[in-house]
C-alpha positions in Angstrom: 18.6 -85.3 18.8 19.5 -86.8 22.1 16.6 -87.7 23.8 15.6 -85.4 26.8 13.4 -84.8 29.5 12.1 -81.1 29.6 10.1 -79.7 32.6 8.0 -77.0 32.0 4.7 -75.0 33.2 1.0 -77.0 31.9 -0.3 -75.1 29.5 -4.0 -76.0 29.1 -3.5 -77.3 25.7 -1.8 -80.1 27.6 -5.0 -81.2 29.4 -6.0 -83.8 26.8 -2.8 -85.6 27.3 -2.8 -85.1 31.2 -6.2 -86.7 31.3 -5.3 -89.4 29.3 -2.4 -90.0 31.6 -4.4 -89.8 34.7 -7.1 -92.1 33.2 -4.1 -94.7 32.5 -2.5 -94.9 35.6 -4.9 -93.9 38.7 -8.2 -95.9 39.4 -10.2 -93.2 40.2 -8.4 -90.4 37.8 -9.1 -86.8 38.4 -11.6 -85.1 36.1 -10.6 -82.9 33.4 -12.7 -79.9 35.3 -10.3 -80.7 38.4 -6.9 -80.0 36.4 -8.2 -76.7 35.1 -9.4 -75.4 38.4 -6.0 -76.0 39.6 -4.1 -74.6 36.3 -6.5 -71.6 35.8 -8.4 -70.6 39.3 -6.3 -71.8 42.4 -3.4 -69.5 43.2 -1.8 -71.8 45.6 -1.1 -74.6 42.7 1.5 -75.4 40.2 1.1 -78.0 37.6 4.0 -79.1 35.8 4.5 -81.3 32.7 7.4 -83.7 31.3 8.1 -83.8 27.8 10.6 -86.2 26.5 12.3 -85.7 23.3 12.9 -88.7 21.1 14.2 -88.3 17.3 13.0 -84.3 17.1 9.6 -85.3 18.6 8.3 -84.4 21.7 6.0 -86.6 24.0 4.0 -85.2 26.9 5.4 -87.9 29.4 4.3 -87.2 33.0 3.1 -84.4 35.0 3.2 -83.1 38.7 0.4 -80.9 40.9 1.7 -79.1 43.7 0.6 -76.8 46.4 2.4 -74.4 48.4 0.4 -72.7 51.3 1.6 -70.6 54.5 5.3 -72.1 54.2 4.1 -75.5 53.5 4.3 -77.5 50.2 2.3 -80.4 49.4 2.6 -82.6 46.5 -1.0 -83.7 45.2 -0.4 -85.6 42.1 2.3 -87.0 40.0 1.9 -89.3 37.3 4.2 -90.7 34.2 2.7 -92.3 31.1 3.3 -96.2 31.3 5.0 -96.0 27.8 7.4 -93.6 29.5 8.1 -95.3 33.0 11.5 -96.3 34.2 13.3 -93.7 32.4 13.7 -91.0 35.7 10.7 -88.6 34.7 8.9 -89.2 37.6 12.3 -88.4 39.5 12.6 -84.9 37.5 9.5 -84.0 38.1 9.9 -84.4 42.1 13.4 -82.5 42.0 12.1 -79.9 40.0 9.5 -79.1 42.5 12.4 -79.3 45.3 14.5 -77.0 43.2 11.8 -74.8 43.4 11.3 -74.6 47.1 14.5 -73.8 47.3 15.6 -70.2 49.2 11.6 -69.9 49.7 10.3 -69.8 53.5 9.0 -73.5 53.4 9.4 -75.8 56.5 8.0 -79.0 54.8 6.6 -80.6 52.1 4.1 -83.6 52.1 2.7 -86.3 50.3 0.6 -89.5 50.4 0.7 -92.7 48.5 -0.3 -96.1 48.3 1.6 -98.6 50.7 2.0 -101.0 47.8 3.8 -98.1 45.1 6.9 -99.4 46.7 8.9 -97.9 43.7 7.7 -94.1 44.5 8.1 -95.0 48.4 11.5 -95.5 47.2 11.8 -92.1 45.2 10.3 -90.3 47.5 13.1 -91.7 50.4 15.6 -91.0 48.0 14.6 -87.5 48.4 14.7 -87.4 51.9 10.6 -87.9 52.9 10.0 -89.9 55.7 7.2 -91.8 56.6 4.9 -89.9 59.2 1.9 -91.7 59.6 -0.8 -93.9 57.7 -4.4 -93.5 56.7 -6.0 -96.9 56.5 -8.4 -97.4 53.8 -8.0 -93.5 52.2 -7.5 -95.3 48.8 -10.2 -97.0 46.8 -10.1 -99.2 43.9 -8.6 -101.2 45.5 -9.1 -100.0 49.3 -5.6 -99.4 50.4 -3.8 -97.5 53.3 -2.0 -94.5 52.4 1.5 -93.7 53.5 1.8 -90.2 54.4 5.6 -88.8 54.0 7.1 -85.6 54.8 10.5 -83.8 54.2 11.4 -81.3 56.6 12.8 -78.2 54.9 13.2 -75.8 57.2 14.2 -75.8 60.9 11.2 -75.3 63.1 10.9 -72.6 65.3 10.5 -74.6 68.4 14.2 -76.0 67.3 13.4 -79.7 67.1 14.3 -80.6 63.5 17.7 -80.3 61.6 
């Protein structure tokens, strides 16, 4: 079987795999309860997972959490299992979220990222995200500045964006 990346909506049974990736990638990981809240109780969130299929076996390789509230979207969390990084999984997750926003009345999508995470910043820029601000000391363990990035999807009613 040809290896492939498949994006789907997260299910509760994916929680152990998602939490495992979260703990490998982030110094202050989200708790399982946080993921469950987003999955089961927050009507504004969507959680997607990436399965990578190799030799007829599927592996949960990454995930993305995003919110859509009153015409604005935000990516809250995205991670790829270190064993599967540099295979386009993060790109496909972000691309899927952007695809889900097509045709909807959404003005912009935002996210924040550690300033030292140059691969992620480069990925987001390739999708048209631009730096719009910084939050010094936002991240802990280690203390680091957050780069705020936005991609404009629809022109503002004031006519200033294109």
